[in-house]
MARLO-423928 format. One record per residue (C-alpha): residue in one letter; x, y, z; residue number from 1. Coordinates in Angstrom, 2 decimals, always signed. Layout:
residues N
<rec rest="a" east="X" north="Y" up="Z" nr="NUM"/>
...
//
This chain:
residues 337
<rec rest="x" east="+110.26" north="+141.40" up="+87.20" nr="1"/>
<rec rest="x" east="+108.10" north="+139.57" up="+89.76" nr="2"/>
<rec rest="x" east="+109.44" north="+136.12" up="+90.57" nr="3"/>
<rec rest="x" east="+105.98" north="+134.64" up="+90.05" nr="4"/>
<rec rest="x" east="+105.84" north="+135.72" up="+86.39" nr="5"/>
<rec rest="x" east="+109.51" north="+135.38" up="+85.48" nr="6"/>
<rec rest="x" east="+109.45" north="+131.65" up="+84.68" nr="7"/>
<rec rest="x" east="+110.91" north="+130.43" up="+81.40" nr="8"/>
<rec rest="x" east="+110.01" north="+126.76" up="+81.73" nr="9"/>
<rec rest="x" east="+107.08" north="+124.90" up="+83.27" nr="10"/>
<rec rest="x" east="+107.08" north="+121.31" up="+84.47" nr="11"/>
<rec rest="x" east="+103.94" north="+119.27" up="+85.10" nr="12"/>
<rec rest="x" east="+104.25" north="+116.06" up="+87.09" nr="13"/>
<rec rest="x" east="+101.56" north="+113.38" up="+87.31" nr="14"/>
<rec rest="x" east="+102.22" north="+111.38" up="+90.48" nr="15"/>
<rec rest="x" east="+101.39" north="+107.75" up="+91.14" nr="16"/>
<rec rest="x" east="+102.59" north="+105.34" up="+93.81" nr="17"/>
<rec rest="x" east="+105.53" north="+103.99" up="+91.81" nr="18"/>
<rec rest="x" east="+106.18" north="+106.47" up="+88.99" nr="19"/>
<rec rest="x" east="+106.27" north="+110.14" up="+88.08" nr="20"/>
<rec rest="x" east="+105.21" north="+111.23" up="+84.57" nr="21"/>
<rec rest="x" east="+106.93" north="+114.51" up="+83.67" nr="22"/>
<rec rest="x" east="+106.26" north="+117.10" up="+80.98" nr="23"/>
<rec rest="x" east="+108.50" north="+120.13" up="+80.32" nr="24"/>
<rec rest="x" east="+106.89" north="+123.08" up="+78.53" nr="25"/>
<rec rest="x" east="+108.16" north="+126.48" up="+77.39" nr="26"/>
<rec rest="x" east="+106.42" north="+129.87" up="+77.65" nr="27"/>
<rec rest="x" east="+104.73" north="+129.36" up="+74.26" nr="28"/>
<rec rest="x" east="+103.09" north="+126.11" up="+75.38" nr="29"/>
<rec rest="x" east="+105.41" north="+123.87" up="+73.34" nr="30"/>
<rec rest="x" east="+106.27" north="+120.52" up="+74.87" nr="31"/>
<rec rest="x" east="+110.07" north="+120.32" up="+75.05" nr="32"/>
<rec rest="x" east="+110.21" north="+116.75" up="+76.33" nr="33"/>
<rec rest="x" east="+108.35" north="+114.14" up="+78.38" nr="34"/>
<rec rest="x" east="+109.79" north="+111.51" up="+80.66" nr="35"/>
<rec rest="x" east="+108.81" north="+108.86" up="+83.18" nr="36"/>
<rec rest="x" east="+110.87" north="+108.13" up="+86.31" nr="37"/>
<rec rest="x" east="+110.55" north="+106.11" up="+89.51" nr="38"/>
<rec rest="x" east="+108.88" north="+107.79" up="+92.48" nr="39"/>
<rec rest="x" east="+111.98" north="+107.60" up="+94.68" nr="40"/>
<rec rest="x" east="+114.58" north="+110.10" up="+95.89" nr="41"/>
<rec rest="x" east="+117.45" north="+108.82" up="+93.71" nr="42"/>
<rec rest="x" east="+115.42" north="+109.08" up="+90.50" nr="43"/>
<rec rest="x" east="+114.15" north="+112.56" up="+91.36" nr="44"/>
<rec rest="x" east="+117.68" north="+113.80" up="+92.13" nr="45"/>
<rec rest="x" east="+118.97" north="+112.28" up="+88.89" nr="46"/>
<rec rest="x" east="+116.20" north="+114.00" up="+86.91" nr="47"/>
<rec rest="x" east="+116.98" north="+117.40" up="+88.48" nr="48"/>
<rec rest="x" east="+120.64" north="+116.97" up="+87.51" nr="49"/>
<rec rest="x" east="+119.55" north="+116.27" up="+83.94" nr="50"/>
<rec rest="x" east="+117.58" north="+119.55" up="+83.97" nr="51"/>
<rec rest="x" east="+120.65" north="+121.46" up="+85.15" nr="52"/>
<rec rest="x" east="+122.76" north="+119.91" up="+82.38" nr="53"/>
<rec rest="x" east="+120.17" north="+121.20" up="+79.91" nr="54"/>
<rec rest="x" east="+120.76" north="+124.66" up="+81.38" nr="55"/>
<rec rest="x" east="+117.29" north="+124.74" up="+82.97" nr="56"/>
<rec rest="x" east="+117.67" north="+126.84" up="+86.10" nr="57"/>
<rec rest="x" east="+115.68" north="+126.25" up="+89.29" nr="58"/>
<rec rest="x" east="+114.88" north="+129.97" up="+89.73" nr="59"/>
<rec rest="x" east="+113.35" north="+130.14" up="+86.24" nr="60"/>
<rec rest="x" east="+111.37" north="+126.89" up="+86.42" nr="61"/>
<rec rest="x" east="+107.95" north="+126.28" up="+87.94" nr="62"/>
<rec rest="x" east="+107.27" north="+122.66" up="+88.92" nr="63"/>
<rec rest="x" east="+103.57" north="+121.94" up="+89.40" nr="64"/>
<rec rest="x" east="+101.82" north="+118.77" up="+90.58" nr="65"/>
<rec rest="x" east="+98.63" north="+117.64" up="+92.30" nr="66"/>
<rec rest="x" east="+98.34" north="+116.97" up="+96.00" nr="67"/>
<rec rest="x" east="+98.14" north="+113.17" up="+96.16" nr="68"/>
<rec rest="x" east="+98.87" north="+112.81" up="+99.85" nr="69"/>
<rec rest="x" east="+101.68" north="+110.49" up="+100.90" nr="70"/>
<rec rest="x" east="+102.80" north="+109.86" up="+97.29" nr="71"/>
<rec rest="x" east="+103.98" north="+113.48" up="+97.02" nr="72"/>
<rec rest="x" east="+106.21" north="+113.38" up="+100.11" nr="73"/>
<rec rest="x" east="+109.48" north="+112.37" up="+98.40" nr="74"/>
<rec rest="x" east="+108.98" north="+114.96" up="+95.68" nr="75"/>
<rec rest="x" east="+108.07" north="+117.66" up="+98.21" nr="76"/>
<rec rest="x" east="+111.10" north="+117.10" up="+100.41" nr="77"/>
<rec rest="x" east="+113.56" north="+116.79" up="+97.49" nr="78"/>
<rec rest="x" east="+112.39" north="+119.92" up="+95.65" nr="79"/>
<rec rest="x" east="+112.21" north="+122.13" up="+98.75" nr="80"/>
<rec rest="x" east="+115.63" north="+121.00" up="+100.02" nr="81"/>
<rec rest="x" east="+117.20" north="+122.01" up="+96.68" nr="82"/>
<rec rest="x" east="+115.25" north="+125.28" up="+96.43" nr="83"/>
<rec rest="x" east="+113.20" north="+124.48" up="+93.32" nr="84"/>
<rec rest="x" east="+109.87" north="+126.27" up="+92.84" nr="85"/>
<rec rest="x" east="+107.37" north="+123.62" up="+93.92" nr="86"/>
<rec rest="x" east="+103.66" north="+124.34" up="+93.49" nr="87"/>
<rec rest="x" east="+101.23" north="+121.83" up="+94.99" nr="88"/>
<rec rest="x" east="+97.71" north="+122.35" up="+93.62" nr="89"/>
<rec rest="x" east="+94.43" north="+120.61" up="+94.62" nr="90"/>
<rec rest="x" east="+93.57" north="+117.91" up="+92.08" nr="91"/>
<rec rest="x" east="+90.04" north="+119.24" up="+91.55" nr="92"/>
<rec rest="x" east="+91.38" north="+122.68" up="+90.55" nr="93"/>
<rec rest="x" east="+93.51" north="+121.21" up="+87.76" nr="94"/>
<rec rest="x" east="+90.74" north="+118.82" up="+86.70" nr="95"/>
<rec rest="x" east="+88.22" north="+121.65" up="+86.27" nr="96"/>
<rec rest="x" east="+90.71" north="+123.74" up="+84.32" nr="97"/>
<rec rest="x" east="+91.05" north="+121.10" up="+81.59" nr="98"/>
<rec rest="x" east="+87.66" north="+121.68" up="+80.01" nr="99"/>
<rec rest="x" east="+86.19" north="+118.93" up="+77.82" nr="100"/>
<rec rest="x" east="+88.44" north="+115.85" up="+78.00" nr="101"/>
<rec rest="x" east="+88.22" north="+112.59" up="+76.08" nr="102"/>
<rec rest="x" east="+90.35" north="+109.70" up="+77.23" nr="103"/>
<rec rest="x" east="+92.99" north="+109.66" up="+79.95" nr="104"/>
<rec rest="x" east="+96.66" north="+108.76" up="+80.35" nr="105"/>
<rec rest="x" east="+99.40" north="+109.70" up="+82.79" nr="106"/>
<rec rest="x" east="+101.42" north="+111.24" up="+79.96" nr="107"/>
<rec rest="x" east="+98.51" north="+113.46" up="+78.95" nr="108"/>
<rec rest="x" east="+97.80" north="+114.38" up="+82.58" nr="109"/>
<rec rest="x" east="+101.40" north="+115.57" up="+83.02" nr="110"/>
<rec rest="x" east="+101.02" north="+117.74" up="+79.92" nr="111"/>
<rec rest="x" east="+97.76" north="+119.20" up="+81.23" nr="112"/>
<rec rest="x" east="+99.39" north="+120.02" up="+84.58" nr="113"/>
<rec rest="x" east="+102.30" north="+121.76" up="+82.81" nr="114"/>
<rec rest="x" east="+99.80" north="+123.79" up="+80.76" nr="115"/>
<rec rest="x" east="+97.93" north="+124.69" up="+83.96" nr="116"/>
<rec rest="x" east="+101.22" north="+125.96" up="+85.49" nr="117"/>
<rec rest="x" east="+101.90" north="+128.04" up="+82.36" nr="118"/>
<rec rest="x" east="+98.47" north="+129.71" up="+82.26" nr="119"/>
<rec rest="x" east="+98.11" north="+130.18" up="+86.03" nr="120"/>
<rec rest="x" east="+101.67" north="+131.11" up="+87.04" nr="121"/>
<rec rest="x" east="+100.37" north="+134.42" up="+88.40" nr="122"/>
<rec rest="x" east="+98.64" north="+132.43" up="+91.18" nr="123"/>
<rec rest="x" east="+101.83" north="+130.60" up="+92.16" nr="124"/>
<rec rest="x" east="+102.06" north="+129.99" up="+95.90" nr="125"/>
<rec rest="x" east="+105.38" north="+128.36" up="+96.93" nr="126"/>
<rec rest="x" east="+105.05" north="+125.07" up="+98.77" nr="127"/>
<rec rest="x" east="+106.31" north="+125.14" up="+102.34" nr="128"/>
<rec rest="x" east="+107.40" north="+121.79" up="+103.73" nr="129"/>
<rec rest="x" east="+105.99" north="+121.31" up="+107.26" nr="130"/>
<rec rest="x" east="+108.45" north="+120.82" up="+110.11" nr="131"/>
<rec rest="x" east="+109.34" north="+117.29" up="+111.22" nr="132"/>
<rec rest="x" east="+107.17" north="+117.65" up="+114.33" nr="133"/>
<rec rest="x" east="+104.14" north="+118.71" up="+112.28" nr="134"/>
<rec rest="x" east="+104.63" north="+115.76" up="+109.93" nr="135"/>
<rec rest="x" east="+104.90" north="+113.37" up="+112.90" nr="136"/>
<rec rest="x" east="+101.80" north="+114.85" up="+114.51" nr="137"/>
<rec rest="x" east="+99.88" north="+114.54" up="+111.23" nr="138"/>
<rec rest="x" east="+100.69" north="+110.83" up="+110.98" nr="139"/>
<rec rest="x" east="+99.88" north="+110.22" up="+114.64" nr="140"/>
<rec rest="x" east="+96.62" north="+112.17" up="+114.37" nr="141"/>
<rec rest="x" east="+95.62" north="+110.10" up="+111.33" nr="142"/>
<rec rest="x" east="+96.44" north="+106.87" up="+113.15" nr="143"/>
<rec rest="x" east="+94.50" north="+108.08" up="+116.19" nr="144"/>
<rec rest="x" east="+91.40" north="+108.61" up="+114.04" nr="145"/>
<rec rest="x" east="+91.69" north="+105.08" up="+112.60" nr="146"/>
<rec rest="x" east="+92.03" north="+103.49" up="+116.04" nr="147"/>
<rec rest="x" east="+89.08" north="+105.46" up="+117.42" nr="148"/>
<rec rest="x" east="+86.95" north="+104.40" up="+114.45" nr="149"/>
<rec rest="x" east="+87.91" north="+100.73" up="+115.05" nr="150"/>
<rec rest="x" east="+86.93" north="+101.00" up="+118.73" nr="151"/>
<rec rest="x" east="+83.62" north="+102.58" up="+117.74" nr="152"/>
<rec rest="x" east="+82.88" north="+99.79" up="+115.25" nr="153"/>
<rec rest="x" east="+83.85" north="+96.96" up="+117.63" nr="154"/>
<rec rest="x" east="+81.79" north="+98.48" up="+120.44" nr="155"/>
<rec rest="x" east="+78.61" north="+97.82" up="+118.44" nr="156"/>
<rec rest="x" east="+79.06" north="+94.07" up="+119.13" nr="157"/>
<rec rest="x" east="+77.65" north="+94.61" up="+122.64" nr="158"/>
<rec rest="x" east="+74.26" north="+95.39" up="+121.04" nr="159"/>
<rec rest="x" east="+73.84" north="+91.64" up="+120.48" nr="160"/>
<rec rest="x" east="+73.52" north="+91.06" up="+124.23" nr="161"/>
<rec rest="x" east="+70.09" north="+89.80" up="+125.20" nr="162"/>
<rec rest="x" east="+69.10" north="+88.94" up="+121.63" nr="163"/>
<rec rest="x" east="+71.19" north="+85.78" up="+121.18" nr="164"/>
<rec rest="x" east="+71.62" north="+82.84" up="+123.58" nr="165"/>
<rec rest="x" east="+74.69" north="+83.21" up="+125.82" nr="166"/>
<rec rest="x" east="+76.19" north="+80.00" up="+124.44" nr="167"/>
<rec rest="x" east="+76.43" north="+81.76" up="+121.03" nr="168"/>
<rec rest="x" east="+77.98" north="+84.99" up="+122.22" nr="169"/>
<rec rest="x" east="+80.11" north="+84.08" up="+125.25" nr="170"/>
<rec rest="x" east="+83.40" north="+83.53" up="+123.38" nr="171"/>
<rec rest="x" east="+82.58" north="+86.29" up="+120.89" nr="172"/>
<rec rest="x" east="+82.28" north="+88.90" up="+123.63" nr="173"/>
<rec rest="x" east="+85.57" north="+87.78" up="+125.21" nr="174"/>
<rec rest="x" east="+87.38" north="+88.17" up="+121.88" nr="175"/>
<rec rest="x" east="+85.68" north="+91.51" up="+121.30" nr="176"/>
<rec rest="x" east="+86.68" north="+92.83" up="+124.74" nr="177"/>
<rec rest="x" east="+90.32" north="+91.81" up="+124.17" nr="178"/>
<rec rest="x" east="+90.35" north="+93.59" up="+120.82" nr="179"/>
<rec rest="x" east="+88.91" north="+96.79" up="+122.32" nr="180"/>
<rec rest="x" east="+91.29" north="+96.60" up="+125.28" nr="181"/>
<rec rest="x" east="+94.27" north="+96.26" up="+122.92" nr="182"/>
<rec rest="x" east="+93.07" north="+99.17" up="+120.79" nr="183"/>
<rec rest="x" east="+92.60" north="+101.37" up="+123.85" nr="184"/>
<rec rest="x" east="+96.20" north="+100.66" up="+124.88" nr="185"/>
<rec rest="x" east="+97.30" north="+101.59" up="+121.37" nr="186"/>
<rec rest="x" east="+95.25" north="+104.79" up="+121.59" nr="187"/>
<rec rest="x" east="+96.88" north="+105.67" up="+124.92" nr="188"/>
<rec rest="x" east="+100.34" north="+105.09" up="+123.39" nr="189"/>
<rec rest="x" east="+99.52" north="+107.36" up="+120.42" nr="190"/>
<rec rest="x" east="+98.20" north="+110.13" up="+122.66" nr="191"/>
<rec rest="x" east="+101.28" north="+109.83" up="+124.88" nr="192"/>
<rec rest="x" east="+103.51" north="+110.25" up="+121.80" nr="193"/>
<rec rest="x" east="+101.47" north="+113.28" up="+120.66" nr="194"/>
<rec rest="x" east="+101.76" north="+114.82" up="+124.11" nr="195"/>
<rec rest="x" east="+105.53" north="+114.21" up="+124.15" nr="196"/>
<rec rest="x" east="+106.03" north="+115.98" up="+120.78" nr="197"/>
<rec rest="x" east="+103.95" north="+118.98" up="+121.88" nr="198"/>
<rec rest="x" east="+105.83" north="+119.29" up="+125.18" nr="199"/>
<rec rest="x" east="+109.18" north="+119.30" up="+123.37" nr="200"/>
<rec rest="x" east="+108.12" north="+121.87" up="+120.76" nr="201"/>
<rec rest="x" east="+107.70" north="+125.25" up="+122.46" nr="202"/>
<rec rest="x" east="+106.11" north="+126.91" up="+119.41" nr="203"/>
<rec rest="x" east="+103.37" north="+124.29" up="+119.07" nr="204"/>
<rec rest="x" east="+102.89" north="+124.27" up="+122.84" nr="205"/>
<rec rest="x" east="+102.43" north="+128.05" up="+122.86" nr="206"/>
<rec rest="x" east="+99.98" north="+127.98" up="+119.94" nr="207"/>
<rec rest="x" east="+97.97" north="+125.25" up="+121.68" nr="208"/>
<rec rest="x" east="+97.82" north="+127.39" up="+124.82" nr="209"/>
<rec rest="x" east="+96.62" north="+130.59" up="+123.15" nr="210"/>
<rec rest="x" east="+94.10" north="+128.84" up="+120.87" nr="211"/>
<rec rest="x" east="+92.51" north="+126.92" up="+123.76" nr="212"/>
<rec rest="x" east="+92.17" north="+130.23" up="+125.68" nr="213"/>
<rec rest="x" east="+89.19" north="+130.89" up="+123.38" nr="214"/>
<rec rest="x" east="+85.98" north="+129.55" up="+125.01" nr="215"/>
<rec rest="x" east="+84.69" north="+126.57" up="+123.05" nr="216"/>
<rec rest="x" east="+88.02" north="+125.56" up="+121.48" nr="217"/>
<rec rest="x" east="+89.42" north="+122.36" up="+122.98" nr="218"/>
<rec rest="x" east="+92.89" north="+120.77" up="+122.63" nr="219"/>
<rec rest="x" east="+91.86" north="+118.32" up="+119.88" nr="220"/>
<rec rest="x" east="+90.52" north="+121.12" up="+117.68" nr="221"/>
<rec rest="x" east="+93.55" north="+123.31" up="+118.43" nr="222"/>
<rec rest="x" east="+95.94" north="+120.51" up="+117.44" nr="223"/>
<rec rest="x" east="+94.00" north="+119.73" up="+114.25" nr="224"/>
<rec rest="x" east="+94.08" north="+123.41" up="+113.28" nr="225"/>
<rec rest="x" east="+97.85" north="+123.63" up="+113.86" nr="226"/>
<rec rest="x" east="+98.45" north="+120.53" up="+111.71" nr="227"/>
<rec rest="x" east="+95.99" north="+121.48" up="+108.93" nr="228"/>
<rec rest="x" east="+97.37" north="+125.02" up="+108.61" nr="229"/>
<rec rest="x" east="+101.05" north="+124.08" up="+109.04" nr="230"/>
<rec rest="x" east="+101.17" north="+126.25" up="+112.17" nr="231"/>
<rec rest="x" east="+99.14" north="+128.91" up="+110.32" nr="232"/>
<rec rest="x" east="+101.79" north="+129.41" up="+107.61" nr="233"/>
<rec rest="x" east="+99.46" north="+128.19" up="+104.85" nr="234"/>
<rec rest="x" east="+96.66" north="+130.68" up="+105.56" nr="235"/>
<rec rest="x" east="+97.27" north="+134.43" up="+105.72" nr="236"/>
<rec rest="x" east="+93.78" north="+135.44" up="+106.85" nr="237"/>
<rec rest="x" east="+90.84" north="+133.89" up="+108.67" nr="238"/>
<rec rest="x" east="+88.47" north="+134.14" up="+105.67" nr="239"/>
<rec rest="x" east="+90.61" north="+131.72" up="+103.65" nr="240"/>
<rec rest="x" east="+90.59" north="+129.23" up="+106.51" nr="241"/>
<rec rest="x" east="+86.80" north="+129.65" up="+106.83" nr="242"/>
<rec rest="x" east="+86.53" north="+128.81" up="+103.13" nr="243"/>
<rec rest="x" east="+88.80" north="+125.76" up="+103.57" nr="244"/>
<rec rest="x" east="+86.70" north="+124.60" up="+106.54" nr="245"/>
<rec rest="x" east="+83.47" north="+124.95" up="+104.56" nr="246"/>
<rec rest="x" east="+81.86" north="+127.62" up="+106.77" nr="247"/>
<rec rest="x" east="+82.19" north="+130.62" up="+104.43" nr="248"/>
<rec rest="x" east="+78.89" north="+131.42" up="+102.65" nr="249"/>
<rec rest="x" east="+78.83" north="+131.95" up="+98.87" nr="250"/>
<rec rest="x" east="+76.26" north="+133.63" up="+96.64" nr="251"/>
<rec rest="x" east="+73.79" north="+131.35" up="+94.86" nr="252"/>
<rec rest="x" east="+72.17" north="+133.26" up="+92.00" nr="253"/>
<rec rest="x" east="+72.00" north="+133.27" up="+88.20" nr="254"/>
<rec rest="x" east="+70.16" north="+135.68" up="+85.90" nr="255"/>
<rec rest="x" east="+66.57" north="+136.37" up="+86.94" nr="256"/>
<rec rest="x" east="+65.47" north="+132.79" up="+87.59" nr="257"/>
<rec rest="x" east="+67.79" north="+131.70" up="+90.40" nr="258"/>
<rec rest="x" east="+67.80" north="+133.77" up="+93.56" nr="259"/>
<rec rest="x" east="+68.75" north="+131.29" up="+96.26" nr="260"/>
<rec rest="x" east="+70.08" north="+132.13" up="+99.67" nr="261"/>
<rec rest="x" east="+73.83" north="+132.13" up="+100.25" nr="262"/>
<rec rest="x" east="+75.24" north="+128.65" up="+100.87" nr="263"/>
<rec rest="x" east="+78.44" north="+127.08" up="+102.14" nr="264"/>
<rec rest="x" east="+80.38" north="+124.87" up="+99.73" nr="265"/>
<rec rest="x" east="+80.59" north="+121.09" up="+100.10" nr="266"/>
<rec rest="x" east="+84.26" north="+121.34" up="+99.03" nr="267"/>
<rec rest="x" east="+85.75" north="+121.50" up="+102.50" nr="268"/>
<rec rest="x" east="+87.81" north="+119.81" up="+105.19" nr="269"/>
<rec rest="x" east="+84.91" north="+117.82" up="+106.63" nr="270"/>
<rec rest="x" east="+86.80" north="+116.84" up="+109.79" nr="271"/>
<rec rest="x" east="+87.64" north="+120.46" up="+110.60" nr="272"/>
<rec rest="x" east="+84.06" north="+121.50" up="+109.86" nr="273"/>
<rec rest="x" east="+82.78" north="+118.85" up="+112.27" nr="274"/>
<rec rest="x" east="+85.19" north="+119.94" up="+115.02" nr="275"/>
<rec rest="x" east="+84.19" north="+123.60" up="+114.57" nr="276"/>
<rec rest="x" east="+80.52" north="+122.64" up="+114.84" nr="277"/>
<rec rest="x" east="+81.14" north="+120.99" up="+118.21" nr="278"/>
<rec rest="x" east="+83.13" north="+124.04" up="+119.31" nr="279"/>
<rec rest="x" east="+80.26" north="+126.33" up="+118.31" nr="280"/>
<rec rest="x" east="+77.80" north="+124.21" up="+120.33" nr="281"/>
<rec rest="x" east="+80.06" north="+124.45" up="+123.39" nr="282"/>
<rec rest="x" east="+80.59" north="+128.19" up="+122.85" nr="283"/>
<rec rest="x" east="+76.89" north="+129.09" up="+122.88" nr="284"/>
<rec rest="x" east="+76.58" north="+127.25" up="+126.18" nr="285"/>
<rec rest="x" east="+79.66" north="+128.57" up="+127.99" nr="286"/>
<rec rest="x" east="+80.38" north="+131.94" up="+126.39" nr="287"/>
<rec rest="x" east="+78.04" north="+134.76" up="+127.48" nr="288"/>
<rec rest="x" east="+78.71" north="+136.91" up="+124.43" nr="289"/>
<rec rest="x" east="+78.09" north="+134.14" up="+121.87" nr="290"/>
<rec rest="x" east="+75.15" north="+132.80" up="+123.87" nr="291"/>
<rec rest="x" east="+73.54" north="+136.27" up="+123.73" nr="292"/>
<rec rest="x" east="+74.34" north="+136.50" up="+120.00" nr="293"/>
<rec rest="x" east="+72.68" north="+133.12" up="+119.36" nr="294"/>
<rec rest="x" east="+69.55" north="+134.11" up="+121.31" nr="295"/>
<rec rest="x" east="+69.32" north="+137.49" up="+119.56" nr="296"/>
<rec rest="x" east="+69.52" north="+135.96" up="+116.07" nr="297"/>
<rec rest="x" east="+67.11" north="+133.21" up="+117.03" nr="298"/>
<rec rest="x" east="+64.58" north="+135.82" up="+118.19" nr="299"/>
<rec rest="x" east="+65.00" north="+137.52" up="+114.80" nr="300"/>
<rec rest="x" east="+63.82" north="+134.30" up="+113.16" nr="301"/>
<rec rest="x" east="+67.19" north="+133.13" up="+111.81" nr="302"/>
<rec rest="x" east="+67.75" north="+129.41" up="+111.24" nr="303"/>
<rec rest="x" east="+69.81" north="+127.64" up="+113.93" nr="304"/>
<rec rest="x" east="+72.35" north="+126.26" up="+111.46" nr="305"/>
<rec rest="x" east="+72.87" north="+129.70" up="+109.94" nr="306"/>
<rec rest="x" east="+73.59" north="+131.18" up="+113.37" nr="307"/>
<rec rest="x" east="+75.95" north="+128.33" up="+114.28" nr="308"/>
<rec rest="x" east="+77.77" north="+128.82" up="+110.98" nr="309"/>
<rec rest="x" east="+78.23" north="+132.51" up="+111.82" nr="310"/>
<rec rest="x" east="+79.60" north="+131.50" up="+115.22" nr="311"/>
<rec rest="x" east="+82.09" north="+129.13" up="+113.54" nr="312"/>
<rec rest="x" east="+83.34" north="+132.08" up="+111.48" nr="313"/>
<rec rest="x" east="+83.62" north="+134.18" up="+114.63" nr="314"/>
<rec rest="x" east="+85.66" north="+131.44" up="+116.32" nr="315"/>
<rec rest="x" east="+88.03" north="+131.21" up="+113.33" nr="316"/>
<rec rest="x" east="+88.44" north="+135.01" up="+113.36" nr="317"/>
<rec rest="x" east="+89.28" north="+134.89" up="+117.07" nr="318"/>
<rec rest="x" east="+91.79" north="+132.10" up="+116.50" nr="319"/>
<rec rest="x" east="+93.57" north="+134.24" up="+113.92" nr="320"/>
<rec rest="x" east="+93.40" north="+137.22" up="+116.26" nr="321"/>
<rec rest="x" east="+95.24" north="+135.43" up="+119.08" nr="322"/>
<rec rest="x" east="+97.73" north="+133.84" up="+116.65" nr="323"/>
<rec rest="x" east="+98.56" north="+137.19" up="+115.03" nr="324"/>
<rec rest="x" east="+98.70" north="+138.89" up="+118.43" nr="325"/>
<rec rest="x" east="+100.66" north="+135.93" up="+119.83" nr="326"/>
<rec rest="x" east="+98.83" north="+136.09" up="+123.13" nr="327"/>
<rec rest="x" east="+95.87" north="+134.33" up="+124.74" nr="328"/>
<rec rest="x" east="+92.35" north="+135.77" up="+124.55" nr="329"/>
<rec rest="x" east="+92.29" north="+137.02" up="+128.16" nr="330"/>
<rec rest="x" east="+95.52" north="+139.01" up="+127.61" nr="331"/>
<rec rest="x" east="+94.15" north="+140.21" up="+124.29" nr="332"/>
<rec rest="x" east="+91.04" north="+141.63" up="+126.01" nr="333"/>
<rec rest="x" east="+93.03" north="+143.13" up="+128.88" nr="334"/>
<rec rest="x" east="+95.45" north="+145.02" up="+126.58" nr="335"/>
<rec rest="x" east="+95.37" north="+148.81" up="+126.27" nr="336"/>
<rec rest="x" east="+93.88" north="+148.67" up="+122.77" nr="337"/>
//
């Protein structure tokens, strides 16, 4: 029997900062027991030992929980290290599967997640814990974004020049300049650490090289893609990544009254979508093929944003092509095929 449908027990876990609410369910949807433990490694290990004493085997158990960011990290690392079937599902997917809901509690949420695992086990996709370098890069990238946003906000202080008397703003500008200077040093330190990790990891370094061989794709976008896709282990084909990035069009029709044009979904990685937009803008300027494609579609009367969206999809397809081929775009074009 397929591993994905051979589960005998289903566990739903509702995660919060300090606690984990747990519900164990059988194949008939009966709740066997519910528990609440601390969100720490010792408590998780103790709970897994309790399951084993109850003769609940890891191979026959599906553990499902929502992706709550940093609060899931201890659970992720513990379950994967002990080879339990961990299934991390987007919170919105579980929420929409619940139907009409009145009231809310962590205990009930854990039960709903267990029921979701039971009814959707055929969709089970094992969680793969990113490597240490990817986890470090993800944290550094997040910190880099925060620092850049702070610099951007503090830089707006200079707009006051010329509108207030100098006696009001003299000390303010000095303080502001020191803050920005300190943040820029922090930014340099973060980028130096990112560079050091990439240089020491040959796989990431190679992926960066072949992705940036595509005209329009810069190092920042390449790095974000590697982190977001867990070095392309989390996405098997470019269409799924296009959907995740919010550039895949979907039909918009219903009955005879609604016949709208195809639209992209707002459920997307907005940062990745923004980076791809900038890449598309660069590509139509520096890439002859995509520049000709843009002009051709524009002459046909197509909307600019529609054409750019198509170019984003083309860029994602090319990224997957070089990753799957494991060679840069110039070598890809010069090959015998």
